[in-house]
N, C-alpha and C positions, 0 to 999 in steps of 0.2 A: 438414437438411431434416426435416420431420415430417409424414408422411402426405401428401406432395406439396406442402405449404406451407412457406414460410420460417418460421423460429422466431418472429420478431416477429409475423408474420401469425397463426400458431397461438395465440400467447399473447393477442394482441389479441382474437381471436374468442372465446377461452375467457373472458376478462374480460367481454366484452359479454354472453355467455350467463349468466354469474354475476350480472351486474346485473339481468337479467330475473328470475332466481330470487329475488333479494333486494329487488325493487322496492318491497315494502311495509315495508322497514326503512331509514329515512333515514340512520341512522348507518352501516350497512353499505354503502349506496349511496355515501355520501360517501367511505368508505374505498376502495371499488373505483374510483371516479372518480379518486381521488388516485393509485392505481396506474397507471391509464391515462395520466395526465398525466406520471408519472415515466418512462414509456417514451420520451417525447419530450424529457425534461429532460437536462441534463448528468449524467455519472456522479457518484455521491455516494461519496466515499472518506473513511471515518472513521479518525481516529488515536486508538487506544485503548490502555489499559494500566493497570497498578496505580499507586499513589501514587509519585511521584518516579521514574517511568520515563522522563521526558524528552519527554513528548508535545508540549508547547508549543515546546520547542527544535527538535524534529524538524519541526514544522509551519513554524516560521520558516525553517528551513534549506531546506525545499521551496519556500517562497514567495520566499526571497531577501530578505526584509524582516522587521523586528521588528514583528509585528502581534499576537502572542499572548504571554501569556494575557490574555484579557478576564476580569477577576475577577468571576465569576458568583456569585449568592447561594448561600450554603451550605444544605445540607439538601434540595435539589431536583436532579432529574436534568435539568439545563439543558444543551442542546447549543449550541455556537457555530458557525455556518455561515459560511464564507468563500466568496463568490461574485464572479465577474468582473463589473465594471460600469465605465461611463465615468468616474464620479465617486465619491469616497468617501462612504459613508453607512452608518449603523448603526441597526438597528431591533430593539426587543424585542417579542416576541409572547407572548400568553397566551390561554388559553381563557376567561378571566374578564373580559376587558376589551379595549379597542381597542389597536392597536399604539402603542408609544411610540418616538418618534425620539430617538436618543441623539447627544450631541455627539461629533464625531470631530476629534482634534487631530493634525496631521501633525508628524513629527519627522524629523531628517536621515536616519534609517535605517528609518523605518516610520511607525507611527501609535499613537495611544492613544485608547481609547474611554472616555468619561466616563459613569459609571453614576449620577451624582447625580440624585436624583428618581425613580429606578427603584422600582417596587413589587415588592420581592423575592419576596414570597410568591406572586405570580401568574405569574411568568415561566416559560415553557416553552422558548423558543428565542430566541437572539440572532443576527440575520443581519447580517453585516458585508459590505458590497459595496465592493470595492477593485480599482482598475485594475492588473492585473498579468498577464503572460503565463502564469504558472504556473497560473492559474485558468481558462484558456480551454478546457481539455480536461476539467476535473473540478472539482467543488465539494468543498472540504475541510471536514471537521467536527472541531472540537476537542471533547473529551468529558471528563466527570468521571472520576475514578479508578475503576477497576473493582475491586470487592472479590471475594474468593473466594466460591464458591457457598455458599448457605445449606444448612439441613438438607434442603430439598426438592431440592437439587442444582442450583438455578438461580442465575444471576448477573444480578440485575435490571437493572443499568446496561447490561451488555452485551446483554441481551435487547432493550432499547430501541434501542441502537446498531445492532444487526443488523436491526431493523425499518426503520430510516430510511436505512441505508447499503447501497450495492450491493457495496462492497468495504471491507476493513479492513486497515490497518497495525496489527498488534498488537505493542506494544513491551514488551520484557522485558529485565531486566538480563542474564540468562544462560540463558534457556530452562528455568527450574526447573519442577518438577512441578506446583506450585500454578498456574502460568500455563497449563500444558497442560490441567489439570483445568478451568479456566475455559473454555477453548476447547471442550473435549470436552462440557461441559455444554450447549452450544448446539446440538449435533448430535442433535436429537431427531426432526425431521420427515423425511418421504420425500425432500423436496428437499434437505435438509441432507445426507442420507446419499448421495444419488445424484450430487450436484454440489458436493462440498466444496472449491470452488476459488476462494474469494473472500477469502482471508487470506494476507498476507505476514507472516511472523514477523521482527521486527527486534530484534537485540541492540543496544539503543539507547544504551548508555553504554560503548561499546567502548574509550574512552580510559582507563577505570578498571581494565582488565585488567592483570595483572602489576604491580600497585601503581602504575600510571600511568607505567611506563617507556616509552621510545621505541618498543619493539617491541610495545606493547599492542594496536595495531590488527591486527598480524599474528596474534597469539594469538587475537583475537576472530574473525578470518576463518577460522582453522583450526577453532574451535569451531562456527562457522556451517556449515562443510562437514560436520562430524561430525553435527550435528543434522539436516541434509538427509537423511542416510542412516539416521536413526532412524525405524523404521516408525511409531512413535506420532506423531512430528512430521509425517511424510510424509502421514498420513491427515488432518491438520488444516489444512495450508497448502500453497501452491504453491511457496513459496521461503523461504529463510532468509537474511537479509542482516545483516552487522555494520555498525553506524553509530556514529560520534561526531557527534551533531547539533551539539554545541558547536563542534567544529573545522570542520565543514562550513559552519555559519553564519558563523563568523569569517572563513573563506576567502571567502565570498560578499560579506561586508560590509567587508572590509579596505580601509582608505584609505591614502593616502601617508604620513600621520603615523604610523599603526600600523606600516607597513613601516620607516619611518625609526627608530622606537624599537626594533623587533626587530633591525634591522641593527646598531644601536649595541650591543645586548646581544650579538649574535653576534660582534662584534669584541672583546669582553671575553676575557681569558685563560680558557681552558676550565676549569681547575681552580677559579678564582674564581667563574665563572658556575654551575658544577655545585653548588658549596657553597651559593650563594644560592637555588638552585632545589630544595633538598632538601624544602622545605615552603612552603606559601603564606604562612604567618606569617613565615618567615625572609625570603622575597622582599620582603615588604612592610615589614619593620621593620629590616632590616639597616642598621647604622650606616655601612657603606661600600657604598652602592648601586651595583650593576653599571652601568657606562657612565655613572655619575653621573645616572641618571634620577631625577627627583624622585618623591616618594611618590604623587602624583596620577597620573602617567603609569603607574607600575607597577600601581597599583590598577585603572586602566582596562584595561591589558593583561590582568591576571588575570581581570577580570570578563568580558572579551570572549573570550579564548582559553582560559582555564583554565590551570592549572599545566602539564598535559600539552601543551596547545597551544603554550605559550611554549617548552617544551623542544623540541618537534618543529619549530616554525618556525625557531628559531635553528640547529638542526642542518641543516635544509634550506638555509638561507642560506649556511652554511659550505660546503655541498657543491654549490653552483652555482645556487641559486634567487636570482639577484642583482637581481631587479626585483619590484615589487609584482605584476605580472601573472603572472610565473612562479611566485612563491610562492603566490599565490591559487589558481592552477590545481592546483598540487601538493597543497595542503591539502585542496581539494575532493575530489580523486581519492583521497587516502589516507584521508579521513574515511569513505569508503564511500558518500558521497552519490551519486556517479556511478553506482555499481552499483545503488543503491536506485532512482534515477530510471529507469534502463534496465529494471529489473524491474517497476516500476509501469507503464511504457509497454507492455511485452511482455505482462504478465499481466492488467492492468486496462484501460488505455486502448484497446489494440488489440482487446480483447474486450468493449468496453463494452456492445454490444447484447446479447450473451449474458448478461453479469452483470445487466443491468437486467431481462431476461426472467426470470432466475433469481429476482431479488427479487420480481417480480410473482407468480411461481408459489408462492414460499414464503409470501407474504402471503395469497394466496387459500387455500392449504392450511390456514394457521392459522385463518382465518375459518371455513372449512367444518367444521373440527374443534371450534371453540369454539361455533358456532351451527348444529348439524345441522338440516337441513330436507329436504323431499322434493326429490329430484333431486341432492342433495349428493353421494351416493355415485357417481353418474355423473360429476360434475365431478372428484372425486378420482381416478377411474379415468382420466379424460382427462389429468390432470396426470401420472400415472404413465406413461401412454403417450407423452406428449411427452418425458419424461425418458429413457425407454427407447429411443425411436426417433430422436431428434434427434442428428445427428452432432456438433454443437457440444459437447453434453454428453459424448458418448463421448470426444471429443478431450480434454476437460478431465479426465475421470476417468482416462484412460490417462496423460496428462501428470502428474497428481498421484501416480500410482503408480510412475512410472519411476525415481524416485530410488533405490528398492529394486528393481532390475531382475531379481533372481534369479528364474528360472522364467518371466519374461515376455518380455524382450528380451535377446539376447546382448550382453554388455558392449561388444564391438567395433562393434555396430550401434546402440548406445544414442544416440550423438550425432546420427546421421542420423534416427533415429525421432523424437527430440525436435524436431529442426529441421522435419521434414515435418509434424509435428503442430501447428506454430506456436509451439513453445517459444522460438524466437529472434525471433518477430514473425510476424504473420499475413499480411503482404503476400507475394505470390508470390515475388519475388526472395529475401526472407528465408527462406521455407520451402525454397527450392531452393538456398540458399547461394551466391548470386551477387550482383553489383552491381545497383543499381536501374535502370541504363540498359541492362541486358541485353535483347536483342530478343525479341519474342514467339515467333519461330521457335526461338530457343535455349531459352527457357523451356519450350516445348512438348516439345522433345527431352528435356530433363532430367526433366520431369514424367513423360513416357512411360517413360523408362528406370527411374525410381524405381518406377513402377507395376508394371512387369514383374518387377523384383527382389522386391518385397514380395508380389506375387501368388504367386510361387514359394514363398515362405515360408508364405503362408496356405494353400497346397494341399499342403504337404509333410507327409505323414502320419508321418514320423519325428519331428517336433516334438511337444511336449506341447500339449494343448488350449489352455492359457492363452497359449502362444506363438503359436499359429495365430490365436486370437481377437485378440490385440494386432496381429498383422500385418494382419488384415482391417480394423481401424480405420485403420491407416496407408494401406492400399489405398484406402479410401473417401476419405481426405484427398487422395490423388493424383488420384482420379477427379474430385473437386471442383475441383482446380486445372485439370485439362484442360477441364472444363466451362466454367470461368470464362474460359479462353483462347479457347475456341470461340465464346463469346458476344461477344467483343470485335469 
């Protein structure tokens, strides 16, 4: 709540007042109306990262179909938007001419967009409309490679991505300092500092850890856990997830012919198979092909699964994944895709209204600082007041800081605090740690008990001030749950 208003109401009113202040500026008016429209639109989630970070593979894994990359013209910051629609359609948009409808060709595993006839120098956005369940809750944005910040400390491509996206999956090979510097360079405004909760960091090529050995994904997950505890990372993102997009996509698209070929490989004597999988070249060119698979089948497996994926799949088949369905499910789970999807739902989809409001506030702040005018200082003050008094943002700020809980929440209370704050999902049963069919009376009892526990901590003068402040935020979350149950 903010000043007695819901967050979306407060932001809507602020944008309407800004429209009145900028009514003599057509460009600013168009920009503000766009922000109002975005409040009603689906959540925009961008997939960003440096060159060869695996953006398109990750996007395909999320969608469960091969739809990316759309080969956009070089030299321009062109975003490719993927939206849900009843029928496939692709359109190129530019500020210099009318939209251009592009040809879409279906394939057994997805589609291909034909850019023949496209005016490359004028394209700003390509919108691909595609019927799939994955796009019903969010629009996905494929982006150009993000370069390190320039001498002015800015990363221009990421600046545009953050203007158009409500949330970002930022892909990195290993969480290196250059990637953290890129993210840090975007934290310049009041909104960025007060609500830095719209980025999930993804270790996107987890299958390459440990030289691509079968334990690569385990090593990547361990690194992800260490990064979550790093205060520098904690200040920039809400979660860190390890992902092998290639393995996840292969698991989602695997057909019976793929499983049959992998099963034949798994039946090969282990020593012989291990020798052939020492390198991709050896697997493709060996004169005694494993399981007598011809070169075309081996090349297709390598293209779809990668060398690590073939190693992992054959190991899983030997240890009990004896059907396509079982193997597919285990590859998806081990790839990190299930964890990524759960994190996106918990951190992005469940908080879509908060993230869209955050985007609107950030856009308005940028406009007011770029084009000062009478009354602008008052609007900036109202932005800061919303950020300071809205409980949704307080929850996000505390959640973003709880990975490094020293001095804020006792370690034994940390899981409960994260859960009550919505870290496991914002629905009442998820916050209270019970099943979705729990009765309202039981939910009330659990919420009231949690309220009393955390009120005690909030009022305990033996605790440090940061601990009492954190407890007050949890108390407010419990009060919100009780209020929601009362309104039913």
